[in-house]
C-alpha positions as CSV (number, residue, x, y, z in Angstrom):
1,M,7.4,140.7,162.2
2,T,10.9,139.7,164.0
3,A,10.3,142.8,165.9
4,R,6.9,141.4,166.7
5,L,8.2,137.7,168.1
6,E,10.8,139.3,170.0
7,A,8.3,141.3,172.4
8,L,6.6,138.5,172.9
9,E,9.7,136.4,174.4
10,E,8.6,138.0,177.6
11,Y,5.0,136.2,177.0
12,I,6.1,133.0,175.0
13,P,9.8,132.2,176.3
14,R,11.6,129.5,173.3
15,S,11.9,126.2,174.5
16,V,13.3,123.2,172.6
17,G,10.6,120.8,171.4
18,E,7.6,123.1,172.0
19,H,5.2,124.3,169.5
20,F,2.1,126.5,169.1
21,L,-0.5,128.0,166.8
22,A,-2.6,130.5,167.2
23,I,-5.4,132.0,165.2
24,G,-7.5,135.4,166.2
25,V,-10.9,136.6,165.2
26,R,-12.5,140.0,165.8
27,F,-16.6,139.9,164.7
28,T,-19.2,141.7,165.9
29,S,-23.1,140.5,167.1
30,F,-26.6,142.1,166.5
31,K,-24.8,145.5,166.5
32,K,-24.7,145.9,170.0
33,I,-21.7,142.9,170.4
34,N,-18.1,143.8,170.0
35,S,-16.0,140.6,170.4
36,F,-12.4,139.2,170.2
37,A,-11.2,135.7,170.3
38,L,-7.6,134.1,170.5
39,L,-7.0,130.3,170.3
40,T,-4.1,128.9,170.8
41,A,-2.7,125.2,170.2
42,K,-0.1,124.2,172.0
43,F,2.3,121.1,171.3
44,G,5.0,118.9,171.6
45,R,5.5,118.0,175.1
46,E,2.2,118.4,176.0
47,L,-1.1,119.2,173.9
48,E,-3.0,122.2,175.6
49,F,-5.8,124.4,173.5
50,D,-6.5,127.6,175.2
51,L,-8.7,130.3,174.5
52,L,-8.9,134.3,175.7
53,G,-11.6,136.3,174.6
54,I,-13.4,139.7,175.4
55,S,-17.0,141.0,175.0
56,T,-18.5,144.5,175.2
57,L,-22.1,144.9,175.3
58,S,-22.6,148.6,174.4
59,V,-26.2,150.1,175.3
60,P,-25.7,154.2,174.9
61,K,-26.9,155.7,178.1
62,V,-28.4,152.4,179.6
63,A,-25.7,150.0,180.4
64,E,-22.0,148.9,179.3
65,A,-20.8,144.9,180.1
66,Q,-17.3,143.9,178.9
67,L,-16.6,140.2,179.7
68,A,-13.4,138.7,179.8
69,L,-13.1,135.1,179.2
70,K,-10.2,132.4,179.9
71,A,-11.0,129.0,178.8
72,T,-8.1,125.8,179.4
73,F,-8.5,122.2,178.2
74,N,-5.3,119.8,178.6
75,P,-6.1,116.2,178.0
76,G,-3.4,115.3,179.2
77,S,-3.4,116.3,183.0
78,G,-6.9,115.8,182.8
79,F,-8.2,119.3,183.4
80,L,-10.9,121.7,181.6
81,G,-11.3,125.0,183.3
82,I,-13.4,128.2,181.6
83,R,-13.5,131.2,183.7
84,A,-15.3,134.7,182.7
85,Q,-15.3,138.0,184.5
86,L,-16.9,141.5,184.3
87,T,-14.1,144.1,184.1
88,P,-14.1,147.9,185.8
89,K,-15.9,149.3,182.7
90,S,-19.0,147.7,183.5
91,Y,-21.8,149.5,184.5
92,I,-25.8,150.0,184.4
93,L,-27.9,152.6,184.3
94,S,-25.3,154.9,185.3
95,N,-21.9,155.5,184.8
96,A,-22.0,155.4,188.6
97,C,-23.2,151.7,189.1
98,H,-20.2,149.6,188.4
99,L,-21.4,146.1,188.2
100,T,-19.1,143.1,189.5
101,G,-19.1,139.3,189.3
102,G,-17.6,136.4,188.0
103,F,-17.9,133.1,186.6
104,A,-15.9,129.6,186.8
105,F,-16.6,126.1,186.0
106,H,-13.6,123.6,186.6
107,S,-13.6,119.8,186.1
108,W,-10.5,117.3,186.4
109,F,-10.8,114.0,185.1
110,K,-7.6,112.7,185.9
111,D,-5.8,112.3,189.5
112,Q,-3.5,115.5,190.2
113,T,-1.1,116.6,192.9
114,L,-0.1,120.3,193.3
115,P,2.8,121.3,194.5
116,D,2.1,121.6,197.9
117,N,1.1,117.9,197.6
118,Q,-2.4,118.4,197.5
119,A,-4.5,115.8,195.9
120,I,-7.2,116.7,193.2
121,R,-9.3,113.0,192.4
122,A,-10.6,112.8,189.4
123,G,-14.5,113.7,188.9
124,D,-14.4,116.7,191.1
125,F,-15.8,120.0,190.1
126,V,-16.8,123.1,190.6
127,L,-19.5,125.1,189.2
128,T,-19.7,129.1,190.5
129,L,-21.0,132.8,190.0
130,G,-20.0,135.1,192.1
131,G,-18.1,132.8,194.4
132,Y,-19.4,130.5,197.4
133,H,-21.6,130.4,200.6
134,P,-19.7,132.9,203.1
135,A,-19.2,129.9,205.5
136,Y,-17.0,127.6,203.2
137,E,-14.0,128.1,202.5
138,P,-13.6,126.4,199.3
139,P,-10.2,123.9,198.3
140,A,-7.1,125.7,197.1
141,H,-7.8,124.2,193.7
142,Y,-11.4,125.9,193.3
143,P,-11.1,129.0,191.5
144,R,-12.1,132.0,193.4
145,V,-14.3,134.9,191.5
146,P,-15.8,138.0,192.8
147,R,-19.6,138.5,193.7
148,L,-22.6,139.3,191.1
149,G,-23.2,142.6,192.3
150,F,-23.5,146.4,191.7
151,N,-21.9,149.5,193.9
152,W,-24.4,152.6,193.2
153,Q,-23.7,156.2,194.9
154,V,-26.9,157.4,193.5
155,D,-26.7,160.9,194.8
156,D,-24.1,162.7,197.2
157,Y,-26.5,161.0,199.7
158,L,-27.8,157.6,198.8
159,Q,-25.7,154.8,197.6
160,L,-27.2,151.4,196.7
161,K,-24.9,148.0,196.8
162,G,-26.2,144.6,196.0
163,D,-24.1,141.5,195.4
164,A,-25.3,137.6,195.0
165,Y,-23.5,134.0,194.2
166,Y,-24.3,130.8,193.4
167,A,-22.7,127.7,193.6
168,M,-22.4,124.0,193.0
169,T,-19.6,121.0,194.4
170,P,-19.9,117.3,194.2
171,H,-21.6,117.6,197.7
172,A,-23.3,120.8,198.0
173,L,-25.4,123.7,196.6
174,M,-25.2,127.0,197.8
175,A,-26.7,130.3,196.7
176,G,-27.2,133.7,198.2
177,A,-28.0,137.1,198.1
178,H,-27.0,140.6,199.9
179,L,-28.9,144.4,199.4
180,E,-27.6,147.0,201.5
181,A,-28.8,151.0,201.0
182,T,-27.4,153.8,202.8
183,W,-28.7,157.7,202.9
184,H,-26.2,159.7,204.8
185,K,-26.7,163.7,204.9
186,D,-24.5,165.8,207.7
187,Q,-25.7,163.6,211.5
188,L,-28.7,161.9,210.3
189,K,-28.0,158.3,208.3
190,A,-30.7,156.0,207.6
191,W,-30.3,152.2,206.3
192,F,-31.6,149.0,205.1
193,I,-29.8,146.2,205.0
194,A,-31.4,142.4,203.7
195,S,-29.3,139.1,203.1
196,A,-30.3,136.1,202.4
197,D,-27.7,132.5,202.3
198,F,-29.2,129.4,201.1
199,L,-27.8,125.7,201.5
200,I,-29.3,123.3,199.4
201,S,-29.6,119.1,199.3
202,W,-31.4,117.5,196.7
203,E,-32.8,114.0,197.1
204,P,-33.8,113.9,199.8
205,Y,-34.6,117.7,199.1
206,H,-33.8,119.9,201.7
207,Y,-33.3,123.4,202.3
208,D,-31.8,125.6,205.2
209,A,-31.6,129.1,204.6
210,R,-30.5,132.1,207.0
211,L,-32.2,135.8,206.1
212,Y,-30.8,138.9,207.9
213,I,-33.0,142.1,207.6
214,D,-32.4,145.4,209.4
215,L,-33.6,148.4,209.1
216,G,-32.6,151.4,211.3
217,A,-31.5,155.0,211.8
218,S,-29.4,157.2,213.6
219,Y,-28.8,161.0,214.7
220,S,-25.5,163.0,215.7
221,F,-25.6,165.9,217.9
222,D,-23.0,167.9,220.0
223,L,-24.1,168.5,223.1
224,F,-21.9,168.5,226.4
225,G,-20.0,166.3,223.6
226,N,-21.0,164.2,220.8
227,H,-24.0,161.9,221.3
228,T,-25.5,159.7,218.7
229,I,-29.5,158.6,219.1
230,T,-30.0,155.0,216.9
231,A,-33.1,153.5,216.3
232,D,-33.0,149.8,215.0
233,L,-35.0,147.6,214.0
234,G,-34.6,144.1,212.6
235,A,-34.7,140.2,212.5
236,D,-32.6,137.1,211.8
237,L,-34.7,134.7,210.1
238,H,-33.6,130.9,209.9
239,L,-35.6,128.5,207.2
240,W,-36.1,125.1,207.2
241,G,-37.7,122.4,205.3
242,P,-39.8,120.6,204.2
243,D,-42.0,120.6,206.2
244,F,-41.6,124.3,205.7
245,S,-40.3,125.8,209.3
246,G,-38.4,128.5,211.0
247,E,-37.4,130.7,213.9
248,A,-37.0,134.7,214.0
249,R,-35.1,136.6,216.5
250,I,-36.3,140.2,216.3
251,H,-34.7,143.3,218.0
252,W,-36.2,146.9,218.7
253,L,-34.0,149.1,220.7
254,F,-33.0,147.5,223.5
255,L,-35.7,145.0,223.4
256,S,-35.3,141.5,221.8
257,F,-37.5,138.2,221.3
258,T,-38.0,135.6,219.3
259,V,-40.9,134.0,217.0
260,S,-40.8,130.4,216.0
261,F,-43.4,129.0,213.7
262,V,-41.9,125.2,213.3
263,K,-43.3,122.1,213.4
264,G,-40.5,120.8,215.6
265,A,-36.8,121.6,215.5
266,P,-34.7,121.6,212.0
267,T,-34.4,117.3,212.3
268,G,-32.5,116.8,209.2
269,L,-33.1,114.9,206.0
270,K,-35.6,112.0,205.7
271,P,-34.7,109.2,202.8
272,I,-36.0,108.8,200.0
273,D,-37.3,105.1,198.1
274,W,-34.8,103.5,195.5
275,N,-37.5,104.6,192.7
276,A,-37.0,108.2,193.9
277,F,-33.4,108.0,193.7
278,K,-33.4,106.4,189.9
279,A,-35.6,108.6,189.0
280,A,-33.7,111.6,190.2
281,F,-30.3,110.4,189.6
282,L,-30.0,107.5,187.0
283,P,-30.3,107.6,183.0
284,E,-33.0,105.2,181.4
285,K,-31.9,101.5,182.2
286,N,-30.4,100.9,178.6
287,Q,-27.8,103.7,179.6
288,I,-26.6,102.7,182.6
289,C,-23.8,101.0,180.8
290,G,-22.0,102.1,178.1
291,I,-19.6,100.9,176.2
292,A,-17.1,103.0,173.5
293,A,-14.6,102.3,171.2
294,Q,-11.2,104.0,172.7
295,Q,-8.4,102.8,170.2
296,G,-8.1,100.7,166.9
297,L,-11.8,101.8,165.6
298,I,-11.1,101.9,161.7
299,R,-14.8,103.0,160.5
300,Q,-18.9,102.9,162.1
301,L,-21.4,101.3,159.4
302,K,-25.4,101.6,160.2
303,D,-27.2,98.1,160.0
304,G,-30.5,98.5,160.8
305,D,-31.1,99.8,164.1
306,Q,-27.7,98.7,164.9
307,E,-24.3,100.4,164.9
308,R,-21.2,98.1,163.3
309,W,-18.0,98.7,164.2
310,I,-14.9,97.8,162.4
311,M,-11.7,97.6,164.5
312,N,-8.0,97.0,164.0
313,P,-8.0,93.5,165.6
314,N,-4.4,93.8,166.8
315,E,-4.6,96.9,168.8
316,F,-8.2,98.0,169.1
317,A,-9.7,98.8,173.1
318,L,-12.8,99.1,174.3
319,V,-14.3,100.8,177.3
320,T,-17.2,99.6,179.2
321,N,-18.6,103.0,181.8
322,S,-21.5,101.9,184.3
323,V,-23.0,105.0,186.1
324,I,-23.6,102.4,189.4
325,P,-20.3,101.7,190.9
326,S,-19.9,98.2,191.6
327,T,-18.4,95.9,194.1
328,E,-17.9,92.9,192.4
329,A,-16.9,91.8,188.2
330,M,-17.5,88.7,186.4
331,Q,-17.2,87.5,183.2
332,T,-19.2,84.8,181.0
333,T,-17.6,81.6,180.8
334,K,-20.8,79.6,179.6
335,L,-23.8,79.9,177.7
336,D,-27.0,78.3,178.1
337,N,-29.3,76.7,175.3
338,N,-30.6,80.2,174.5
339,Q,-27.4,81.8,173.9
340,R,-27.5,83.8,176.9
341,P,-25.2,84.1,179.8
342,N,-25.6,80.9,182.3
343,T,-21.8,80.7,184.1
344,S,-19.7,83.2,185.2
345,V,-16.8,84.0,187.0
346,A,-15.4,86.6,189.1
347,I,-12.4,88.7,187.0
348,K,-9.6,88.9,189.1
349,L,-8.4,92.3,190.2
350,D,-4.8,93.6,191.3
351,S,-4.5,94.0,194.9
352,N,-2.3,96.6,194.5
353,L,-5.5,98.8,192.9
354,A,-6.9,99.0,196.4
355,V,-10.3,98.9,194.7
356,R,-13.0,100.2,196.7
357,P,-14.8,96.9,198.3
358,E,-18.4,98.5,199.7
359,V,-20.3,101.1,198.3
360,A,-23.6,102.3,200.0
361,V,-26.9,104.3,198.9
362,R,-26.8,107.9,201.3
363,P,-30.2,109.5,199.9
364,V,-31.8,106.3,200.8
365,A,-29.9,105.3,204.0
366,V,-28.9,101.9,202.5
367,D,-25.4,101.2,204.6
368,S,-24.3,98.6,202.0
369,M,-25.3,97.8,198.4
370,Q,-23.7,94.9,195.8
371,S,-23.4,95.5,192.5
372,T,-22.1,93.0,189.6
373,H,-20.8,94.7,186.2
374,T,-20.9,91.4,184.0
375,I,-19.1,91.1,180.9
376,T,-19.8,88.6,177.5
377,I,-18.4,88.6,174.6
378,T,-19.4,86.6,171.9
379,R,-18.8,85.8,168.2
380,E,-20.9,83.8,165.6
381,V,-19.6,80.8,164.1
382,G,-21.4,79.8,161.4
383,T,-25.2,79.4,163.0
384,N,-23.7,79.2,166.9
385,V,-22.1,81.4,169.1
386,E,-19.1,80.7,170.8
387,L,-17.7,83.0,173.9
388,V,-14.5,84.8,173.5
389,S,-11.7,85.6,176.1
390,F,-9.9,89.0,176.4
391,D,-7.8,90.8,178.8
392,Y,-10.0,93.5,181.3
393,T,-8.0,96.4,182.6
394,P,-10.5,98.3,186.0
395,V,-11.3,101.6,185.2
396,L,-11.7,103.4,188.5
397,K,-13.0,106.7,189.5
398,A,-14.2,109.2,192.5
399,M,-17.8,109.3,192.2
400,P,-19.6,111.8,195.0
401,A,-20.1,111.0,198.4
402,A,-23.5,112.1,198.3
403,L,-25.3,109.6,196.3
404,W,-22.8,106.8,197.1
405,G,-21.0,107.0,200.3
406,A,-22.3,105.6,203.5
407,P,-25.4,107.6,205.3
408,Q,-24.4,110.2,207.9
409,W,-27.0,109.7,210.6
410,D,-28.2,112.1,213.8
411,A,-27.3,111.6,217.2
412,K,-30.0,109.5,217.6
413,K,-29.7,107.4,214.1
414,E,-33.4,108.9,213.1
415,F,-32.7,111.4,210.2
416,L,-29.8,112.0,207.6
417,R,-27.7,115.1,208.3
418,S,-27.5,117.8,206.3
419,P,-24.8,118.7,203.6
420,D,-21.6,119.8,205.2
421,L,-19.8,122.5,203.8
422,H,-16.5,121.8,205.0
423,D,-16.9,117.5,204.0
424,H,-13.5,116.0,203.9
425,E,-14.6,113.2,201.7
426,P,-16.7,115.0,199.1
427,L,-15.2,112.1,196.6
428,L,-15.1,108.2,196.9
429,E,-11.6,107.4,195.1
430,K,-11.1,104.2,193.6
431,T,-14.8,102.9,192.8
432,L,-15.2,100.2,190.0
433,C,-16.9,101.7,187.1
434,G,-15.6,99.6,183.9
435,F,-13.2,98.2,182.6
436,E,-11.0,98.4,179.7
437,I,-11.4,95.7,177.0
438,R,-8.2,94.5,174.4
439,P,-7.0,91.3,172.8
440,Q,-5.7,88.9,175.3
441,R,-1.8,89.0,174.4
442,R,0.1,86.4,172.7
443,H,3.3,84.8,173.9
444,Q,6.3,86.9,172.8
445,P,9.3,85.0,172.0
446,G,11.9,85.1,174.2
447,P,15.6,85.2,174.1
448,T,17.9,82.5,173.0
449,A,19.0,80.3,176.1
450,P,22.7,80.2,176.5
451,F,24.4,76.6,174.9
452,Q,27.8,75.5,174.9
453,P,28.9,74.4,171.1
454,H,29.9,70.7,170.7
455,P,32.5,69.9,167.9
456,Y,32.2,68.2,165.0
457,E,34.3,67.5,162.0
458,T,34.6,68.4,158.3
459,E,35.2,66.6,155.3
460,L,35.8,67.8,151.9
461,I,33.7,67.1,149.0
462,P,35.9,67.5,145.8
463,D,33.6,69.0,142.6
464,A,30.4,69.2,144.9
465,F,29.2,71.9,142.1
466,E,30.3,71.9,138.9
467,W,28.6,73.4,135.7
468,E,26.8,71.2,133.6
469,D,27.5,71.2,129.8
470,W,24.6,73.1,127.8
471,T,24.7,72.9,124.1
472,L,21.9,73.6,121.4
473,P,20.7,71.4,118.8
474,D,22.1,72.3,115.5
475,T,18.6,73.0,114.1
476,D,18.7,75.7,116.3
477,L,22.0,76.9,114.8
478,Q,21.8,76.5,111.8
479,G,22.1,80.0,109.4
480,K,21.7,82.2,112.6
481,D,23.8,83.9,115.5
482,A,23.9,82.5,118.8
483,R,21.6,85.8,120.0
484,A,19.4,84.6,117.5
485,A,19.7,81.1,118.2
486,A,18.9,81.6,122.0
487,T,16.2,83.9,121.8
488,G,14.0,82.3,118.2
489,N,12.4,79.4,119.7
490,K,8.7,80.4,120.5
491,D,7.4,77.4,122.0
492,P,5.7,78.6,125.1
493,G,7.4,76.2,127.5
494,I,10.9,77.5,126.1
495,L,10.1,80.7,126.1
496,T,9.2,81.0,130.4
497,K,12.6,78.8,130.9
498,K,14.8,81.2,129.2
499,D,12.6,84.1,130.2
500,L,13.9,83.1,133.8
501,L,17.4,82.1,133.3
502,F,18.0,85.7,131.4
503,K,16.0,87.6,134.6
504,A,18.8,85.6,136.5
505,L,21.6,86.6,134.6
506,G,20.5,90.3,134.9
507,F,18.6,90.9,131.6
508,A,15.0,92.8,131.6
509,N,12.9,91.7,128.7
510,T,11.5,94.3,126.8
511,G,9.2,92.2,124.9
512,T,11.5,92.1,121.7
513,V,14.9,91.8,123.1
514,F,16.9,91.4,126.4
515,L,19.0,94.7,127.7
516,P,21.5,94.3,130.1
517,R,19.8,96.1,133.5
518,R,21.5,99.2,134.7
């Protein structure tokens, strides 16, 4: 065991104050998938959970796919990351048909700063299978994964290759595929190439696709030197919509021409109305704004259809969250006769927070909107309902600019522009999305103010404290020793006084006698 631990020093160096736990499990699913997973928990200076795993699907003479997995969750830094990738052992149909591909999902829920001072904003995320659009340069903190694809050398002459990708970021969705077939024998060569790249936005729904097809052949021969004859037919296709439109540029040998099937040149996006926006992006009305217990929750109780929380009154904290960013916040200060909010005042926000003052709705082409976050907290006092005051701390988040950013118009301001793959502001920082609610702080005692002592005089009082004489009546002493006389009286009042006296002198009452305490 010691030798094993020493071997791990290279990978898990010792660190004072750091601890970790690890558990591994090996299992088989459907008699076809063999898997191993290792879960580790690191704690001490920070808390982090990691998962490493590998799974192998084996179908003899048909396919073998081996997938390596890595996942990390760090609540302190606000990061969740999952990555998976096919290993070089993966194939399908033939050992010569190699499979490649990777998957990644990264989410950041706290602001971070990279070593090169690049900022990562809370709310940023990326999901990708096989990478990104060829024209998209992902930020440095986005994961890079290989294309989902295959490379198959069918025989000495024919080779097939293909790949695909899909990716979603806060401001764009992209997908594409590529297929290539090549046959080459001696001086004769033939090929077929097809590719497609899509950029998609939703609500307003818009797509932009570029497809490429090429079919050709060539023959090389030696006649007074080396020569090659090539016949090539191809087309570049550009599609957009809605409405479905496009144009194709066709080339053959030395000829090329363009075929259009358009209802007009690519114009841009048509704004949608508010009802379509709500149906596409917003939850039900009673779920737009929610509240959760962040701290101090002791117990949850069901009361019919309601849920009651038992909270620690000194340390509890509640958090409100709205899926719609707010431009102002109010707290109720007066109720009407029906115990409903009647009068509200603005919640003062710290000017140093630099809360974003304006919010728009890009898909609806609304340049500015007003959204009010109102908090009303009451308590029942008998048959009355009273308002209760709390301390409010704003919760600021980074929201997708594709939803809440200002509309991006074309030059004539008739249509919205298509999503920019290299949008430098995909997120709106410091938007007001809720509040942290805590009990108001009580006034804490301050330090004692310095003072000058005043001189004073003392006067000696003679015999200020003197023991009183205490005697027992003769009737209590006749025929008894002193201890029996002191404990023989059964009067309840006297017994109580004697108990207190003996206890003060350091004796314990055992029920029958008084014994010295040790």
